[in-house]
N, C-alpha and C positions, 0 to 999 in steps of 0.2 A: 450861660446857656449854650447848648450845642446848636449849630445851624440845622435847619430842617430842609430836607430835599430827598430826591430819589438816589438810592445807592446803586452800586453796580449789580449786574445779573449773576454775580457769584453766589454760591451757597451762603447761608446765614453766618455772620461773623460773631465771634465771642466778645463779651464785654471786657473792659480793661480793669485790671486790678491795681489799686492805688495803695502804695505803702509809704510810710514816713521815712525820712532820711535819718540815718543814725549819727550824722555829723552834728555836734553841739553848737557850732558857730553859726551866726546869722550872716550868711554870705549870699551874694547874688548868684553864685554858682552852687549848684546842688548835684549830688550824684544819684543816678538811678541804678538800683540794684535788682538783679534778677536772681531769685533764690530758689533752690530746690532742696526740700527737706526730706530726709530719710531718717526715721526714728527707729532705733534699735535698742533693745533693753537687755541688760544682763545683771548679774548680782552686784556688780561694783559701781557702774556708772552708766549714764545715758550719753549717746553721742549724737551730734547734729552736724550734718555735712552741708556745706553751702556751695552752690554753683559759682562759676566765675562772675564777677561783677562788671557789668558794662556801664560806663559812665557817659553822661551827656550833659551838656551845658545849656541852661535856659536863662532867659532874661526876665527880670521882674515884670509881673503883670499888674495892671491897675486894679484888678479884682481880687488880688491876694494880699495877705499881710506880709510884713517884712521878714517873718520867720521863714526858714528854709523848708521846702517841701519837695517831695519826689513822687513821680508817677511811674509805676513799673508796668511796662507793656512788653508785647512779644517782639516789637520791632524798634520803636523809637520813643523818646521821652520828651515831654514839654510841660512847663508849669502853667501855661495859659489855658489849655484845653486839649480835648482828644478828638482827632479827626480820622484816625486810622481805624481799620476794621477790627472788631472784637471777635474775630472768628475762633481763635484758639481756645478760649475758655469755655465757649459754648460747646464745642466738640467734647471737652473734657467733662462737662456737667450734664450734657445731653438734655437740653431744655425741651419742653413740649410747648405747643402753641398756647396752652392755657396759662402759662407762667409769663407775667409781664415784667415784674421787678423783683429782684432779690437784694436785700441789703447786705453790705459787707462791713464788718467791724473787725479791724485788725488791732490786736494788742500785742505789743512786743515789750518785754521787760528784760533789762540787762542789769545785773548787779555786779559790782566789783568793789573790792575793799582797797582803800588807798593806803599807801605805805610810803614812808620816806625813803626806804631802800628797796627799789624795784628788784634788785638781784636777790634780796633775802626772801621776798614774798611772791616771786613769779609762779612757783608751783602751786601755792595756795590760791592765787588769783585764777589760775587756769582751771582748777577743779571747781571753784565757786562759779565761774562763768558757765561751765558745762551743766551745772545743776540748775542755774537760774534762767538760762536762755530757753525761751519757748515762744511758739507762734500759736496764738489762740484765735481761731476763726469762729466767730459767732454768726455772722451772716455775710453774704456776698452781695455787693452792689453791682448790678449789671444793667447797663443800658441795652435792653433787649433789641437786637438789631435784625431779628429774623423776619420781620414784616417788611423789610425793605426801606424803612424810614429811620432816620437818626433822631432819637427821642431827645427833646430839650430837657435839661436837668441842671440843677445847681448843686455843687458839692461844697459842703462846708468843711474845710480842713482846719483843724485846730493847730495852732502854731505853738511852738514851744520855745521858751526863752532859754538862754544858757543856764544850765544848772550845774550843781557840783558834780564832780566825777562820782559815778556809782549810783546816781539818782535814776529812777524809772522814767522812761519816755513812752508816751502813749499817743497813737494816731487814730482818730475816729473819723470814718467816712460815712455820711448819712445818706439815706435813700433819696432817689429822685422824687421830687414833689408832685410833678404833673405827668399824666399819661399822654403820650402823643396821640393825636386823632387824625383820621383821614379827612382830606378836604371834602366839601359837600359835592354830591353827585359823582364822586370819584368812581364808585362801583359801577354805576350805569354807563358812564362814559368809557370806562376801561373795557367793560364787556362789549360795548358797541364796536370799539376798535378791534377786539379779538374776533367778534362775529364777522366783521367785514373781512378780516384776514382769512378766516376759515372759508368763507364763501369765495373769496378770490382764489384760494388754493383749489377748491372744488370745481370752480369754473375755469381753471387754468388761465387766470388773468394775473396781472402784476399786483403785488401787495403794496399798499400805500405807506405802510409803516416799517420802521427798522425792526428786524427780527430780534435784536437785542432788547429793544424797547418793549416789544411784545412779551418776551420772556420775563422781563422785569415786572411788567404789569401783572402777569400771572403770579409771580412770586409775592407781589404786594397783596393781591387779593387773598392768596392762601394764608398769608400771615395774619389776616384779620377775620379768620373763621368763616370765610366765604367759599371754602373749598367744596363743600357738599353741593351748594347751589351751582358753582362753576362747572363741576363734573356733570351735573344733571343737564345744564344748558348745552354743554358740549355734546353730550350723547344725543340730545334732541335734534340739534342742528345736523349732526351726522346721519341720524336716522331719517330725517326728512329728505336729505339729499339722496340717500340710497333708495328710499321708497320711490323717488321720482325716476330712478334708473330702470325700474322693473317694467315700466310702460313700453319702452322701446323693444323689449323682448316679447311682451305679450302681443304687441301689434305685429310682430314678425311672423311670416307665414310658416305654419307647421305642416310637416308631411305626415303620412299615415303612421300609426303606431305598430303596424305589422312588423314581424321580424325582417331584418335587412335582406335576407336571401329570398324573400317572397316577391320582390318587385320585378316587374318586367324590365327589360334592358334600358329602354328610353327613360322610363320613370326613374329607374335606378340612377342613371347618369344625372338627370336633373336634380333629383333629391340629394345625390351625393354632392353636387356643386352647391346646392342650397345649404346643405349641412355644413360644409366647410366655411362658407361665409358667416353662418351663424356662430360657429365655433370661434372664428376670428373676432367676431363682435363681442362674444363673452370674454375672450381672452383680453381684448383691449379694455373692457370694463374692469376686469380684475386687475390688470396692470395699473390702470389709472387709480383705482381704489387703493392699491398698495402704496403707490407714490404719494397720494394725498395723505394717507394716514401716517406715513413717515414724516411728512412736513408738519402735519398738525401735532403729532407727538413731540416733535422737536420744540415747538412753541410751548406746549403744555407739559414739558418735561418735569418742571418743578412740582406740578400737581400730581404727575404720575409717580414721582419718587417720594412724595411725602404723604399726602392724604390717601391716595389709592393704595400705597404700600402698607399703610397702617390699618386699612380696612380690608381684611382678608376676603370678605364676601363680594367685593367689587372687582370686576375684571380690569386689567390694565387697559390703557387707551388702545393699544394694538389689538389685544384680545377682544375688546369691545367692538372694534371695527370688523374683525373676523366674524364675530357673533351676529352683527347687523347684516353683513353681506350674506352669511349663511341663511339667516332667517328670512330676509326679504327678497333675495335673488335666487340662490341655488335651491332653497327649499320649496320654491314654487314648482309644483309637480310637472307642469308643461315644460318649463325651462330646464328642469333637471332631466326629464326624459329625453328631450331633444339633445341636450348636451351629451348625455351618456350614449345615446344612439349614434350621434355624430362621431364620438371617440371610437366606438366599436366599429363603425363603418370604415373609418380611416385605418384601423388596425387590420380589418379584414382585407382591405384593398392592398395593404402592404404585404400581407401573407400571400396574396394572389400574384405578387411580383411587381406591383405598381410602386412608383416613387411618391412619397407623401411628405408633408411638412412635419418632420419629427420634432422640431423645436416647439411647434404649436402643441403637439401632444404632450411634450414634456412639461410645458407651462400649465396646461389644463389639468393634468394629473397631479402636478405639484399643488395646484389650487385646491383640488379635492382633498389632498392629503392635509394641507394646512387648515382646511375647514373641517377636518375630522369626519368626513363623510365618504372617504375613499373606499373603505371596505364595504359599508352598507349599500351605497348607491352604485358603485362601479365594479368592485372586485367580484362580487357574487355573480353578476350578469356576465362579466367578462369570462369567468371560468366556465360558466354554462355554455356560452357561445364557442369557447375553445374546445370544450368537450364534444359538442355537437359537430363542429367542423372536422376535428381529427378522427372522430368515430367514423364518419362517412368516408373520409379520405383513406383511412386504414383499410376499410372493407373494399374500397374500389381498387386501390393500388396492389393489394395482395392478389387480386385476380389478374391484374394487367401486367405486373412486372415480375421479373425473376428476383430471387432472393438477394443477390449482391446489389442490384439496383435499388431494391426496396430498403436495404440496410443503409446505403449511402443517403437515400432520401430521408430516412428517420434521423440520421446523424445531422444532416443539414437542418432539418426542422428544429432539433434540439439546440443547435448553435444559434439559429435565428432567434429563438425564444430567449435564450440566455443574453443575446445582444439587446433585445427589447428591454429586458430587466435592467441592464446597465444604462441604457439610453434614456428611457422615459417612464418605465413602470416602477412602482414602489418596491423596495426590497422585500417587504412582507409578502409580496405576490410570488416570489421566486419558488418557494417550496411547493405550494399547491399547483402552480402553473406547470412546472417541470413534471410533477407527479401526474398531472392530467395528460400531458403529451406522451409520457412513457407508458401510461396505462392504455391509452387508446391506440397508439401505434405499435407498441410492443407487447404489453401485458395481455391484451386480448388475442394475440396471434402467436404466442410463443411456440406452441406445438405445431401450428401450421407452418411457421417459418422453418422449423427444424425438419419436419417431414418433407417439405418441399425442396429444401436446398442444402441441408447439412452434408448428406452423403456426397453430393456433387462437389461441394467445396473441399471436402476431405480427399476425395478421389483425385481431384486436380491439384491438390496441395496449394490452395489459394490462401497463402499466409496472411496477406493484408486483409482480405475479407473475413477470414476467421478471427483475426485480432479485433476487427470492428464488431463482429458478432459477439465475441466474449465481452468486450467493453460495454456494448449496449445491454446485453442480458444481465450484466452485473448491476445495472442501474435499477432493475425491476425485481421486486420481491419474489423469490422463488425461481427467478430466471436461471441462475447458475445450476440449481438442482435439476431443472428440466433438461438443460444442456448436458449435464453430467450423465443423466440417464440415457439420453440418445447417444452420447459418446461411448458409453459402455456397450450399447447394442451394436453400434457400428464396428467396434473393435472385434466383438465376438463374431459378427457376421462375416467380416472381411477375413479374419484369421481362420475361420472354419473353412472357407473356400480354399485356403492354402493347405490346410492339414488333411481334410477329409478326402480330397481328390487324389487317388493313387497315381494318376497321370503326372502329378506334380512332385512325385517323390524325389526325382533327381534335382529339382530346384527348390525343394521345400525349405531347407535351412537358409539358403541365401535369401529367399523371399521373406522369411521370418525376420532375418536380420535387417533387411531393407525396411520392412514394415515397422520394426521396432525403432529404427533410426528416425523414420518419418514421424511417428507419434511422439517420440521424445522431443523432436524439434518443434512440433506444434505446441506441446505443453510448455516448453521453455519460452518460446517467442509469443505465441498467441494467447495462451492461458496463464502467462506470467508465473509459471512454476507452481501453480495452485496444488497444494498437497492432496486435495480431494481427487483431482484429476490424475495425479500420479498413482495414488492407491487404487483408483478405479481401473486404470490401465493394467496394473499388475494383476488384479483379480480377473479381469477379462482375458488376459493372456493365459493365466493359469487355467481358466475354464475351457477355452477353445483348444488349447494345445494338448489337453488330455482327453478330448473327445475320441481320439483314436489311440487306444492304449498301445504302449510299447514302441510303435513305429517311429514317432518323433525322436525318442531317445536313441534308437538304433541309427537313424539317419544323422543325428547330431554327432554321434561317435564316428561315423564314416566321414562326415564333413571335416571333422578335426583331423582324421587320418589323412585325408587328401591334402590338407594344408601343411601337415608336418612331414610329409614324404619328401625324400630327396628329389630334386628336379622341379620343385614348385618355385618358379621364378617370378611369381605374380606380385610378391610383396617383399619389402625390406624387413629387417628384424623389428623395427619400430612398428611398422604396419601389421606385422604378424602378431605382435604383442597386443595391439589394440583389437585385432580380430578375435584373439583368444578371450579378451575381456568381454567382448560382446557375446561370444559363444556362452560364456559362463552365466550371463544374464538370462539368456534363453534357457540354459540348463536348470536354473533355479525354479523355473515354472513347471518342470517335469515331475510327475509322481514316481514313475518307474525308473528311478536312478540306478537300480540294480541292472536293468537292461543296458543302460549306457555303459556301466562298468564292464559288463561281459563283453560287449562288442569292442569297447575301447581297449580292453586287455588283449583281446585276440589280434586287433590291428597293431597294437604296440609291439606284441611279440613278433609279428612278421617284420615290422620296421627294424627292430633290433637285430633279429637273427639273419635277415637277408641283407642287412646293411643299407636299408633304404631311408633311414632317418635323416632329415635335412639338417637338424641341429640338436645336439645334446642339451644345449642351454634352453632351447624352446621346449623340448620334452620335459625338462625339469621344471620349467616355469609353469607349464600346464599342470604338472603333478602338484606343485605347491598351491595352485588355485583350487584344484579339486580337494586337496587336504584342508584348506581353509574353509571351503564351502561345506564339505560333508564329514570332516573329522579324520583322525588318523586311521581309524579302523577301515575306512573306505579305501584308502590308498596304501595300506600296509603291503598288500600283495604286489601292487605296482612298483612300490619302492624295492621290494624283494627282487623283482625282475632286473632292476638296474644293478643291484648288488651282485646278482649272479653274473652279469656281463662283466663287471669289474673283476670278480674272482676268476672268471674264465681267462681274462687277459693274463693274469699272473700265472695261472696254471700253464698256459701255452708257452710262456717264456721258459718255465722249468722244463716243459716237454721238449722244446727245441734243444735245450742243453742235453737232455737225456738222449735224444735222437743222434746227436753228434757223437756220442760214445758208443752207439749201437752199430754204426756202419751199415745201415740198411740200404741195399741197392735200390735204384729207381730215382726218378726226378719228381715224384709227387709230393707236394707240400700239404700236409693235413692240418686243418684248424678245427678245433672242437669247442663247442660252447656247452658247459655243464649247467643244466637247468634243474632247479629244485621243483619237484612236481607240484607241490602245494601252491607255489607262486604263479605258475604258468597255466595257460589254458590246457584242457585235456585233449590229447591227440591220440587218434586211433593208430596203433603201430601197424606198419605195412611191410611185409617181408618181400624183398626184391632180390634179384640175382646181381650181386655186385661183382666187378672184375676182381681177380685174385689179388692184384696189387692193393686195392682198397681194403679188402678183407684182412690182408696181412697188417696193414697200418692200423686198422681198428683193434686188432688183437694186441699190437704193441702198446697202443694207448691204454687199452684196458688193463694190461699188466702194470703199466706205469701208474695209473690212477689208483687202482686198488691196492697197490703197494704202499701208497701214501695214506689212503683212506680205507682201511679194512672194514668190512661189514656193510659196505654200500653196494647197491645194484645199479648197473648202467643199462639203459634201454635206448637203443639208437632210433632216432626219429628221421627216417629217410625223406619224409615229405618236406622237411624244412631245409634240407641240404642244398647247396649250390656249388658250382664249379666254374673254373675258367679253363676252356679248351683252346689249344693252339691248332689252327687249321690252315691248310694250304689249298688255295684255289688258283685258277688260271690267272686271276688278276694279281695274286700275291698272297702273303701270309696275313691272317687275321686272328684276333683273339675273340672268342665267343664266351660271353658271360651267361651261363645257362643253369637251370635247376638240375638236381641229381637225376631226375627222371629223364630230362632232355639229354643229359650226359650219357646215360645208359643206351638211349636210342641211337645217338650219333656215333658212339664207339662201335656199334655193330657194323657201320659202313666202312670200318677199317678191314673187316673180314669179308665183305661182299659188296656187289654193286646194287642189288635190288632185293627188297624184302617186302613181304605182304604184311597186312595188319596182324594176322594170326601168328605169323612167324615172329614178329617183334614181340607180341604179347607173351609167347611161349619162352622166348629167350630172356626177356627182362623180368618177367613175373609181375609186371605192373598191373594194377586193377584196371578193368576194361574202360570204365568211364574216365579215369585219370589218364590212361594211355591215349584215348581219343583226343582229349584236351591237349596233351603234350604234342602229338603228331600234328594237330591243327595249328598249334603255335609255330611249329618248325616249317610246315609246308604251305600254310594258308595265310600267314601273318605278313607283316611288313618286310621282315628279314626272312626270306624263303631259302633256307639252307638246303632243304629237301624239296624234291619235286614229286607231286602226287599225280597218279594216273588211275582213273580219269580225273580231270580237273574238277574242282568244286570247293565250296566253302566248308562243307562238313565232311568228316571222315566216315566212310561207310564200310561195311564188311566187303572184303575182296579187293579193297584199294591197295595199290602197290606204290612203294616209295623208293626213290633213288637219290643219290647225292647230287646236288646241283653244283657241278664244277664251274659253271659260268656265273656263280654268285658274285655280285658286286655291291660295294657299299663305300660311302665316302669316309667312314670312320674306321680306325684300326681296331678298337675294342667295341664290340657290338653287344648291347644288352638285349637278350631274348627271353630272359627269365621273368618278365613282368607278369607272366601268367601266375607266378607264385603269389603275387600280391592281390590277385583278383579273388573275390569271395565266391565260392560255389554255392549252389542252392543247398547242397547237403550241409555245408559249413553253417550257413545261416539257420537252417532248421535245427541242427544240433546245438547251436548256441542258444537259440530260443528255448529249446527243450531243457537245456541245462539251467537256464534262468528259472524256468517254471519249477523244476525240481528243487532248486535252492529256496524258492518261495514257500514250497510245501513245508520244508524244515523250519523256516522262519515263522510260519503260521502256527505250526505245532508248538514251537518254543514259546511263542507269545501266549497261547492258550494255557499251557502248563504253568507259566509264571503267574498268570492272573489267578488261576484256580488254586495254586499253592498258597497265594497270599490271602484270598477270600474264603477258601474252603468250600463255601456253598454260594451259588450264584444262579440267577435265572438266565434263560437263553438270551433274551433281549439285552440284558446288561452285559453279558459276556461278549456278545457280538459287538456292542457299542465300544467296549474297552479294547477289544482286539483291533478295531478300526483305528482307534486313537494311537495305538502303539505301532502299527504297521506303516511303512513309508511308501507302500505301493498299493494300487487299487486291487480289491479282491471282490469277486462276485459272491453274493450270499450263498449260492448253491455250492461253490467251492469251499467256502468256510464251513458249511454244514457237513460236507464230506470229511473235512479234517477233524471235526468234533467226533463224528462217528468212528473215524479211524482211531482216535485216542481212547474212546470208550472200548473199542475192541481190544486195544493193547493194555487195558486196565490202568490207564492214567487217571481216569475219572469215570463216574457212573451217573445214571439218571436217578433222581430221587424216586423212591418206591411210591410215595403218596402223591407227588406232583411230577408228572413226566416232563414238564417244561422247566425243571430245575435240575442243576448238576451238582454233584458232590465230588470233592477231590479225594483221590485214594492215595494215602501216604505210602 
């Protein structure tokens, strides 16, 4: 028989498996074998694999026969009895509480044929053994140890005498005869011990019994089908204790159920203090409850992991404790209301800048989350209070604060709420809480914020505040779109003030460049290069820059001219290149690019012919940019101008060689630029009276050039000529770089001392307006080579001029021909008129192309397609005039039945 007693508090042990020894000799020593059988079948043979054999020696027992026997266990072997845990086999067989005993009958048969010659029959014996070896398990004898008691049993082991080799050996182990029973009153006594322990835990007193002993007692009770009653009793004692706790909260004084912000100051302070004490009491009760349930569960862990786990309808011991606390404490309406009100009060105090006990809030909100009432009881009310608070705050602060201050306040509030979520609020509250703050502080005031402060922020270039504005508006649905709309309106309004005002014409282009740099920087830094803002900026620039037709294009061309002229020392080559890139960006927004081309070509011609170009590389760089932007057709004439200048250099080399062979007297050196009329601007020829020396040189060159290129016609353009004169003053010799008109005037003073305006005009043949400008540059400018009487800024009829012998200047070569670079009102008007005429031809060509393709078209469709093809703005009245002109010239006709329709005439 096995000894009866309490086992260790470990999980149930498995019964031991007993096997016979295969040794045929009756010896006091027997071997214990541990076998592992893996059966595999194939067409030829069956194989059995055996684990390693562990042997142990046992002494004969008084209760056993003289035959040898073996007991196979997971750890040790003994022939007298089993005292070790039978844990292993139970795990493998997965016993239920309803199973008490299972019989084990092991039959092992081994057959082998004997032979006098082992060597001759070894292979045959091996095959026969593989066929005959088998382990037949009919039943398993297990001393069920799951109830914590070692069951008394007797095993009858049949002994085997020595038999002949090859005879079968059989070991039979019979079932336990008696079922072990619990001692009398064991259940009641054990429960009393457990009850006392639970009450000691609940009352925070010392436990009389060893925890291991209590755990084992629970295990014993569970093993004898007392689990259900044990669970019920445990639930009841826990419920009684929790019910007793509610009285301390019901007797606690409650304050009014009015909203927190409705209290007077003194009442608010007293209720606030009272509420904090109440919350601390609730928190202590909760912490005590959690600690108690952890201790109780550790004692009843076996019950929790067996009976409760097998019954899915029953909550675990921990969940049972939560359920009881929720039902009897927190679900009490008064307790719950005061708890939630107290939590909300603390949060509002913190939002108002006071210091609170955050750990208390974290513990209480964690309690609500564990009890699964966080959302229903707290979150809904919390979000309502948050909505109310920030709605009032947003309305008040929008009236009191400027936009930058308000934005920083909103950002601070959002950071505070995010910190609350991390510190004590549940993560599920994050999305609705942040959405509430964003809606009340931002969403409700989007337009008001922008109307009140966006222009101010942009005007003062408040980069940090604009970044914060974009960041905050990005958080609100529709915020970026509203900001985008106001962004477009700002650019249009600010840009229009630059373009529309004629007083700003001198600084228009520079202001546009500065404004473009400013908005680009804001987009890159503040708006994070948002493509919507980039595209909106381009559209806005294109809108406002074309509100004033033609003028921006003209001024951009003149600005480029000022930067590419010689003497522009404001920028290095790299800076000039960057400036040209910026100019091209502004250029893209212009509709009237033909106006730019006309003025740019006129200014380029002057720079090339007068020798005022700062850098040929810069000129060609600008040309390549225009070609890339507008195509080869746009720059073909400009490129032709550069070709003419290159050809002229080659021609002048040949002319100098030609002059050396002519032996022409005089010291005048003539340089001529041959210009193709189709490439260059149209110049009105002006007949002037040149000195005989110049006329003679012109004739020589004409003879030279026509001799090489017969059939061509030369037309001299005196307005673009310039000379270098050597003059002697009292101070010394000087070289004067002057225009051809200035040259003709100055050469007169070699013949006389004083001349009147009328005399000079008659002698030179210069047109009156041009002559007045020329005399003004010589007598009223910085370098006054002539003296005018009477003195004055303007040249009037009757004015007389004399040579200024006392002329002084620090430079040896003095440039007085800047007047040639200045644009006259007549030049500007003629250039604009020429552009207008060119546009008429383009409109006519576009209409004819469309009608030739369509044959018949209505007026509205024709106008629409013409607008699509033209690259410059056209007024509807001008377009109608061109249609009438084409009808008069028989390119098209009105339909006889429908006057609003046109037919093409082939």
